[in-house]
C-alpha positions in Angstrom: 118.9 111.5 58.8 119.1 113.3 62.1 122.4 114.0 64.0 122.2 114.0 67.8 125.0 114.7 70.2 126.1 112.4 73.1 129.2 111.3 74.9 131.1 108.0 75.1 129.9 106.1 78.3 132.9 103.7 78.6 135.5 103.5 81.3 138.1 105.5 79.6 139.6 108.9 80.6 138.7 110.6 77.3 134.8 110.5 77.4 134.6 111.5 73.8 132.1 113.9 72.3 129.9 111.9 69.8 127.8 112.8 66.8 125.1 110.1 66.5 123.5 109.8 63.0 120.0 108.1 63.2 117.2 107.2 60.8 114.0 106.2 62.7 114.9 103.8 65.4 118.3 102.9 64.0 121.8 104.3 64.6 123.4 104.5 61.1 126.9 105.8 62.2 128.7 107.5 65.0 131.4 110.1 64.5 133.6 112.3 66.7 132.3 115.8 67.6 134.7 118.5 66.4 133.3 120.9 69.0 134.5 118.8 71.9 137.5 120.8 73.1 139.6 117.7 74.2 138.6 114.9 71.8 138.4 117.2 68.9 136.3 115.1 66.5 138.5 111.8 66.7 137.3 108.5 67.9 139.0 105.3 68.9 138.4 102.3 66.5 136.0 100.8 69.0 133.6 103.8 69.1 134.0 104.6 65.5 131.8 101.7 64.8 129.6 101.9 67.9 126.4 101.2 65.9 127.7 97.7 65.5 127.5 97.2 69.2 124.1 99.0 69.5 122.5 96.9 66.7 124.6 93.7 67.2 122.7 90.5 66.4 124.0 89.2 69.7 122.1 91.8 71.7 119.9 90.4 74.5 116.4 91.8 73.8 114.1 90.1 76.2 114.3 88.8 80.0 115.6 85.2 80.3 115.2 82.5 82.8 117.8 79.7 83.2 116.7 76.3 81.9 120.0 74.5 81.8 122.9 73.9 84.2 124.6 77.0 85.6 127.3 78.3 83.2 125.7 76.5 80.2 124.1 79.5 78.7 120.8 77.7 78.3 117.9 80.1 78.8 114.2 80.7 77.9 112.5 84.1 77.4 110.1 85.4 80.0 108.2 88.7 80.5 109.4 91.6 82.5 106.6 91.2 84.9 107.6 87.6 85.5 111.3 88.5 85.8 110.6 91.3 88.4 108.2 89.1 90.3 110.7 86.2 90.4 113.4 88.4 91.6 111.3 90.2 94.3 109.9 86.8 95.5 113.3 85.3 95.9 114.8 88.3 97.6 111.9 88.5 100.1 112.5 84.9 100.9 116.2 85.4 101.4 115.6 88.4 103.6 113.3 86.4 105.8 115.7 83.6 106.2 119.0 85.3 106.2 118.6 89.1 106.3 119.1 91.5 103.5 122.8 91.3 104.0 122.6 88.0 102.2 122.1 90.0 99.0 125.2 91.5 97.3 125.2 94.0 94.4 128.1 94.0 92.1 128.7 96.8 89.6 131.3 99.0 88.2 132.0 101.2 85.2 130.3 99.4 82.3 128.7 102.8 82.0 130.3 106.0 83.4 127.0 108.0 83.2 126.4 109.7 86.4 122.8 108.3 86.7 123.2 104.8 85.3 126.5 104.1 87.2 125.0 105.0 90.5 121.4 103.9 89.8 121.3 101.1 92.2 123.1 102.7 95.3 120.0 104.1 97.0 118.0 101.0 96.3 120.4 98.6 97.8 121.1 101.1 100.7 117.4 101.1 101.6 117.1 97.3 101.1 119.8 96.8 103.7 121.9 94.7 101.3 125.6 94.1 101.8 127.5 97.2 100.6 130.1 96.8 97.8 133.4 98.6 98.0 134.1 99.6 94.5 137.9 99.7 94.5 138.8 97.6 91.5 140.3 100.3 89.4 142.9 102.7 90.8 142.0 104.2 94.1 145.7 103.8 95.2 146.7 106.3 92.5 144.1 108.9 93.8 145.3 108.3 97.2 148.9 108.8 96.4 148.1 112.1 94.8 145.9 113.3 97.7 148.5 112.4 100.3 150.8 115.0 98.6 148.3 117.5 96.9 145.1 117.1 99.0 142.1 118.4 97.0 144.2 120.4 94.5 142.8 120.2 91.0 145.1 118.2 88.8 146.6 120.0 85.7 144.3 120.1 82.7 145.6 117.9 79.8 145.5 120.7 77.3 148.4 122.4 79.3 150.7 119.7 77.9 150.5 121.3 74.6 152.6 124.2 76.1 155.1 121.9 77.8 158.7 121.4 76.6 159.1 118.0 78.3 156.3 115.3 78.7 156.6 112.0 80.5 153.9 109.4 79.7 154.4 107.5 82.9 152.8 104.0 83.2 150.1 104.9 80.6 149.5 103.1 77.3 148.3 106.3 75.6 147.8 104.9 72.2 145.5 102.3 73.7 143.7 104.0 76.6 144.1 107.8 76.2 144.5 108.4 72.5 143.2 111.9 72.5 145.9 113.1 74.8 148.1 112.6 71.6 146.6 115.9 70.3 148.3 117.9 73.0 151.4 115.8 72.9 151.8 116.4 69.2 151.2 120.2 69.6 154.0 120.2 72.2 156.3 118.1 70.0 155.9 120.5 67.0 157.0 123.2 69.4 160.1 121.2 70.2 159.1 119.3 73.3 160.7 115.9 74.0 158.5 112.9 74.9 159.5 110.3 77.3 157.7 107.0 78.1 158.2 105.1 81.3 156.6 101.7 81.3 157.2 97.9 82.0 157.6 96.8 78.4 157.8 98.4 74.9 154.2 99.4 74.2 153.2 101.2 71.0 153.3 104.4 73.2 156.9 103.6 74.0 157.7 103.3 70.3 155.9 106.7 69.7 158.0 108.5 72.3 161.4 110.0 71.7 162.8 108.1 74.7 161.7 105.0 76.4 162.6 103.9 80.0 161.8 100.3 80.8 161.2 99.9 84.5 160.9 96.6 86.4 157.2 96.2 87.4 156.3 97.6 90.7 159.5 99.6 91.1 158.4 103.0 89.8 158.5 104.6 93.3 162.2 103.8 93.4 162.9 105.3 90.1 161.1 108.5 91.2 163.4 108.6 94.3 166.4 108.1 92.1 165.4 111.0 89.9 164.9 113.1 93.0 168.4 112.2 94.2 169.9 113.4 90.9 167.8 116.5 90.9 168.9 117.4 94.4 172.6 116.5 93.9 172.9 118.5 90.7 171.1 121.6 91.9 168.2 121.1 89.5 165.5 121.8 92.1 163.6 125.1 92.3 164.5 126.3 95.7 162.5 129.5 95.4 159.3 127.5 94.5 160.0 125.0 97.3 160.5 127.7 99.9 157.1 129.3 99.0 154.9 126.3 98.1 156.4 123.0 99.5 156.8 121.5 102.9 158.9 118.5 103.8 161.4 118.6 100.9 164.4 119.2 103.1 163.6 116.1 105.3 163.1 113.9 102.2 166.3 115.2 100.8 168.3 114.6 104.0 166.7 111.4 105.4 165.5 109.4 102.3 167.3 110.4 99.1 170.9 109.5 100.3 169.8 105.8 100.0 168.6 106.2 96.3 171.6 106.9 94.2 171.5 106.0 90.5 173.5 102.9 91.3 171.2 101.9 94.1 168.1 102.4 92.1 169.5 100.6 89.1 169.7 97.4 91.2 166.0 97.8 92.2 164.4 99.0 88.9 166.7 97.4 86.4 167.0 100.8 84.7 170.8 101.5 84.1 172.2 104.3 86.3 173.1 106.3 83.2 169.6 106.3 82.0 168.4 107.5 85.4 171.0 110.3 85.2 169.9 111.3 81.7 166.2 111.4 82.5 166.6 113.2 85.7 168.7 116.0 84.1 166.4 116.4 81.1 163.4 116.7 83.5 165.3 119.2 85.8 166.4 121.4 82.9 163.0 121.6 81.2 161.1 124.9 81.5 157.6 123.3 82.1 157.7 119.5 82.5 154.4 117.7 82.4 153.8 114.2 83.8 150.7 112.3 82.5 150.4 109.5 85.1 148.5 106.4 84.2 147.1 103.8 86.6 149.5 100.8 85.9 152.0 101.8 88.6 149.2 101.9 91.2 148.1 98.2 90.6 150.8 96.8 92.9 150.9 96.2 96.6 152.9 99.5 96.9 150.7 101.4 94.5 149.6 104.4 96.8 153.2 105.0 97.9 154.5 104.8 94.3 151.9 107.3 93.1 152.8 109.6 96.1 156.5 109.5 95.2 155.9 110.4 91.5 153.6 113.2 92.6 156.5 114.8 94.4 158.5 115.3 91.2 156.8 118.3 89.6 156.8 120.0 93.0 160.5 120.1 93.5 161.2 121.6 90.0 158.4 124.1 90.4 156.6 122.8 87.3 153.3 124.2 88.6 154.6 127.8 88.3 154.8 127.5 84.5 152.2 127.3 81.8 152.5 123.7 80.4 153.9 122.3 83.5 152.4 120.0 86.2 150.9 116.6 86.7 147.6 114.9 85.5 146.5 111.8 87.4 142.8 111.9 87.1 140.9 115.0 86.4 138.3 116.1 88.9 135.4 116.7 86.5 133.3 114.4 88.7 133.2 117.2 91.2 131.1 119.3 88.8 128.0 117.5 90.1 126.5 116.6 93.5 126.5 112.9 93.2 124.6 112.4 96.4 121.5 113.4 94.3 121.6 109.8 92.9 123.7 107.9 95.5 122.0 109.2 98.7 124.6 107.9 101.1 122.5 108.9 104.0 120.1 106.0 103.2 122.8 103.4 104.0 121.9 101.5 107.1 124.3 101.7 110.0 126.4 98.6 110.7 125.8 97.0 107.3 128.8 94.9 106.3 131.0 95.9 103.4 132.7 93.4 100.9 135.4 94.6 98.6 134.6 93.8 95.0 138.1 92.5 94.5 137.4 89.7 96.9 134.2 88.5 95.2 135.5 84.9 94.7 136.3 84.7 98.4 133.0 86.1 99.5 131.0 83.6 97.2 133.0 80.6 98.4 133.5 81.4 102.2 131.5 78.8 104.1 131.9 80.7 107.3 130.5 84.0 106.0 127.4 84.9 108.2 125.0 85.5 106.7 126.2 83.8 103.4 125.8 85.5 100.1 122.6 84.1 98.8 121.9 86.3 96.0 124.1 88.3 93.6 122.8 91.2 91.4 125.3 92.1 88.6 125.0 95.2 86.5 127.4 97.3 84.5 130.1 94.7 85.1 131.3 91.2 84.1 133.2 89.7 87.1 133.4 86.2 85.8 135.7 87.7 83.3 137.2 90.8 84.9 137.5 90.0 88.7 140.8 88.6 90.0 141.0 84.9 91.1 138.8 84.0 88.3 138.6 80.3 89.2 137.3 81.1 92.6 134.7 83.5 91.2 133.5 80.9 88.8 133.3 78.3 91.5 131.1 80.6 93.5 128.9 81.5 90.6 128.4 77.7 90.1 126.7 77.4 93.5 123.1 76.0 93.1 122.0 78.0 96.1 123.1 81.3 94.8 120.4 83.2 93.1 122.2 85.4 90.5 120.6 88.2 88.4 122.5 89.8 85.6 121.4 93.0 83.9 123.4 92.9 80.6 123.4 93.7 76.8 125.2 90.5 75.8 125.6 86.9 76.9 128.8 87.6 78.7 130.8 85.2 80.9 128.9 86.3 83.9 125.4 86.2 82.2 126.0 82.5 81.5 125.9 81.8 85.2 122.7 83.8 85.9 119.3 82.6 87.0 117.6 85.6 85.6 119.0 87.8 82.9 117.6 91.3 82.2 118.3 93.0 78.8 120.1 96.3 79.2 120.3 99.5 77.1 123.3 100.9 75.5 124.1 104.5 76.2 122.4 105.6 73.0 119.1 104.2 74.4 118.8 106.1 77.7 119.4 109.5 79.1 122.4 110.4 81.3 125.0 113.0 82.0 128.7 112.4 81.8 132.0 113.6 83.2 135.5 112.5 82.4 138.4 111.5 84.7 140.9 112.7 82.0 139.8 116.2 81.3 137.4 118.9 82.4 134.6 118.7 79.9 131.1 117.5 80.9 128.2 116.6 78.7 124.5 115.6 78.7 123.6 112.6 76.5 119.9 112.0 75.8 118.6 108.8 74.2 119.2 108.9 70.5 117.0 105.9 69.7 114.3 103.9 71.6 115.5 100.8 73.5 116.4 97.9 71.3 113.9 95.1 71.9 112.7 95.1 75.6 115.9 96.4 77.0 115.8 98.8 80.0 118.2 101.2 81.6 119.7 100.7 85.1 117.6 103.4 86.5 114.4 102.0 85.1 115.0 98.5 86.4 115.8 99.8 90.0 112.6 101.8 89.9 110.7 98.6 89.1 112.6 96.6 91.8 111.9 99.3 94.4 108.1 99.1 93.8 108.2 95.3 93.8 110.1 95.2 97.1 107.7 97.7 98.7 110.2 100.6 99.0 107.8 103.5 99.3 109.9 106.3 98.1 109.0 109.0 95.5 112.7 109.2 94.7 112.3 106.2 92.4 109.4 107.8 90.6 111.6 110.3 89.0 112.6 110.2 85.4 116.2 110.3 84.1 115.6 113.7 82.7 114.4 115.1 85.9 117.5 113.8 87.6 119.7 115.2 85.0 118.1 118.7 85.6 119.1 118.4 89.2 122.6 117.5 88.4 122.9 120.5 86.1 121.5 122.8 88.8 123.9 121.3 91.4 126.9 122.9 89.5 126.1 126.1 91.3 127.4 124.7 94.5 129.6 121.8 93.3 132.0 123.7 91.1 134.0 126.8 92.0 133.1 128.9 89.0 129.8 129.3 87.1 129.1 126.5 84.5 127.2 127.2 81.3 124.1 125.4 82.4 122.0 126.3 79.3 124.6 124.9 77.0 124.9 121.7 79.2 121.1 121.2 79.2 121.1 121.4 75.4 123.4 118.5 75.1 126.6 120.5 74.0 130.1 119.5 75.5 130.8 122.1 78.2 134.3 123.0 79.6 134.3 123.4 83.3 136.0 126.8 83.9 139.2 126.6 85.9 140.3 129.3 88.3 143.1 131.4 87.0 145.5 130.3 89.7 144.2 126.8 90.1 147.6 125.1 89.8 149.0 127.1 92.7 145.9 127.0 94.9 146.9 123.9 97.0 144.0 122.4 98.8 145.9 120.9 101.6 145.8 121.6 105.4 149.0 123.6 105.2 148.0 125.4 101.9 151.3 124.0 100.4 152.4 120.8 98.6 153.0 118.4 101.4 155.9 116.1 100.6 155.9 115.4 104.4 152.3 114.7 105.5 152.1 114.5 109.2 148.5 113.2 109.1 149.5 109.9 107.5 151.9 107.0 108.1 154.7 107.2 107.1 154.8 111.0 107.1 157.7 110.9 104.6 157.3 108.9 101.5 159.8 106.0 100.8 159.9 103.1 98.5 158.2 99.9 99.5 158.5 96.6 97.4 155.5 95.1 95.7 153.7 91.9 96.9 155.5 89.7 94.4 158.7 90.2 96.2 157.6 87.3 98.4 156.3 85.1 95.5 158.2 82.1 94.3 157.2 81.8 90.7 159.7 82.5 87.9 158.2 85.2 85.6 156.7 88.7 86.3 153.4 88.8 84.4 152.5 92.1 82.8 148.7 92.4 82.2 148.4 95.1 79.5 145.5 96.7 77.6 144.7 95.7 74.0 143.5 98.7 72.0 140.7 96.7 70.3 138.8 96.2 73.6 138.2 98.1 76.9 138.4 95.8 79.9 135.9 93.2 78.8 133.7 95.5 76.7 133.7 95.1 72.9 134.4 91.4 73.1 131.0 91.1 71.4 132.4 92.5 68.2 133.9 89.8 66.0 135.8 92.3 63.8 137.7 93.5 66.9 138.3 90.1 68.6 139.3 88.1 65.6 142.8 86.7 65.9 145.8 87.5 68.1 144.2 86.9 71.5 145.6 85.1 74.4 149.2 85.6 73.1 152.1 85.7 75.6 155.1 87.8 74.7 158.4 86.3 76.0 161.9 87.5 75.4 163.8 85.2 72.9 166.5 84.5 75.5 164.0 83.1 77.9 162.4 81.0 75.2 165.7 79.5 74.3 166.6 78.7 77.8 163.2 76.8 78.3 163.4 75.2 74.8 160.3 77.2 73.6 159.5 78.2 70.1 157.3 80.9 68.4 153.7 79.6 68.3 154.1 77.0 71.0 151.0 76.5 73.3 152.1 77.4 76.8 150.5 77.3 80.2 151.1 80.1 82.8 150.3 79.1 86.3 150.6 80.1 89.9 148.7 79.5 93.2 145.6 81.2 91.8 145.1 79.0 88.7 146.4 78.6 85.1 145.7 80.0 81.6 146.8 78.9 78.1 148.5 81.1 75.6 150.1 81.0 72.2 153.8 82.0 72.6 155.1 85.1 70.7 158.8 85.8 70.9 159.5 89.5 71.2 162.2 91.9 72.4 159.5 94.3 73.4 159.7 92.6 76.9 162.7 92.0 79.0 164.0 88.7 80.2 162.1 87.5 83.3 159.0 89.2 82.1 156.0 88.0 80.0 153.3 90.1 78.7 149.6 89.4 77.9 147.4 92.1 76.3 143.6 92.2 76.7 140.9 90.9 79.0 139.2 88.4 76.7 135.8 86.6 77.3 136.2 83.0 78.4 133.7 82.0 75.6 136.4 83.3 73.2 139.5 81.8 75.0 137.9 78.5 76.1 140.6 78.2 78.8 140.1 81.3 80.8 141.9 84.6 80.6 144.7 86.3 82.6 142.4 86.7 85.6 142.9 83.0 86.3 146.3 84.2 87.4 145.6 87.5 89.3 145.4 87.9 93.1 142.8 89.4 95.3 145.6 91.0 97.3 145.0 94.8 97.8 147.2 97.9 97.6 148.9 99.5 100.6 146.2 102.1 101.0 142.5 102.3 100.0 142.2 98.6 99.2 142.8 98.9 95.5 143.5 96.0 93.0 146.9 94.7 92.4 146.2 93.0 88.9 149.8 93.7 87.9 151.5 92.3 91.0 151.7 88.8 89.7 154.3 86.1 89.0 153.8 82.9 87.0 155.5 79.8 85.9 155.6 78.9 82.2 155.4 75.4 80.8 155.0 74.0 77.3 151.8 72.1 76.4 151.3 69.6 73.6 148.5 70.2 71.1 146.6 73.4 70.4 144.5 75.7 72.6 
């Protein structure tokens, strides 16, 4: 048995270090790597049995051509040569009739590997295809942070171990960031108190010492209420503010008077006394640390909300103390020059952009010129994960839409394909990984040969470039050669020397942080900019979410399920068996509506409807219902929560608003 090192490729902030045990061409087991300074040898339940994904009997192992109706899942095997020739021929025909803008790529973070994630960018740029704006995750959170902190490096997660007061804000840590618990536990052992702020009682909320349940989309008002108390009670660090912060006085004098605890309680449904308690505990802490998730950013006010929360550590001087600060998303991605693979200079001028959130609208817009005539999907599953699911599926059913899906399994999207190309897992190709939750990077070479005839993203785009007549030696490089270039790029991409030899050898490497990185504010003023004159509004203030104008009865909370990640791992029966498509409702609401535990109910709004099994629970508040997990439609049979989500975007940077949803609930007869 041979042991090889790698990293988890999935869209998770932890990017775990892996030990991969192989015998011949088979992965026997996967364990956590104890030498990884952040993940420290532990894995989530999904990756602890990753070999079951790699060697799943459901893996797609040969190219396929559709032989039945779209969406039926009826396909016949073909060769790679036939598949590539078919795609190239169809695309050349589309380009002659409609232009290359009639071709739309669609991808996201099915793999977070630096090469495979971006493998198609240069190809589609040179083809002249429509450009995809990849904003489906949390750009509003990043924007809110930048509006205050500019390019300042976020606080490293390991600092939390030295904190005496940690807020887990809008993050389901035990589902989506479990390795942060190592540092939280270290702080707790030293006497730190742990608070959780979220929209319902998650397992993380039960784990915390205190839980503050906030009305969805109102976290920004809560932040203002906390700042009001901190200012009123003299709990701000005036010396730190004088030296490092601009705009505090104007926020204090012009905005905060409108956000007393009583005022904020009416907005957030958090009792005024609880706001007072949290603010005073935060202000009296020596080194408070906020771990900010992405949930608060997935509302129409997401950027502003994130901006307001980012102000909190500044006014108490948290950055001046070991263990204090705020972590939104770590900037490990800056370790590499991603233009090596993305080549933005190759994008043709004037090419239209389509936001991936609005895929359903783009595929069904009869006035779009040129129309989308071909969709190429890789590292994503939009029929399952995109908002306005019914509209997406309507578009995918078009007979005149030539759809190619590069995938490992027969996902919801693959079932609509005309051509399916079998994809590798991360243990079958080479790549290099960074995290968005910590500052460790790692190379991961293939541990086994590709299963069946599967190919990596980079390999497929190299074949397509040749077939489409793109004469560019760039596509003749191997993944290993690209990795070497990424490692070399750390000389200019990162402020301090990176251990390139260790990185090239496949070991997890910690990016060195400057001694004073928390106080080196990368803003135009060189200070934390609570007032930012370069943006509108210059001073942050609360704005209501989109749903404030909606007429349905219940707020729908879309939450993660720890068994899966977005739609990944739905292929694993031992993970997806039982307890899916359940809807949590407060018993008082159920009594009012005449509903009982186990009833089949329908949630509906203007976007569509989905069916659930009702679970009565005080974990949610009256007026709010909760659904956990993004489940394949082949498992639910009736569609998942994205039948209900909007394609409305955030206040800045056009992010998704998956959580900004209201629904009506009705009882159905019979079973799902």
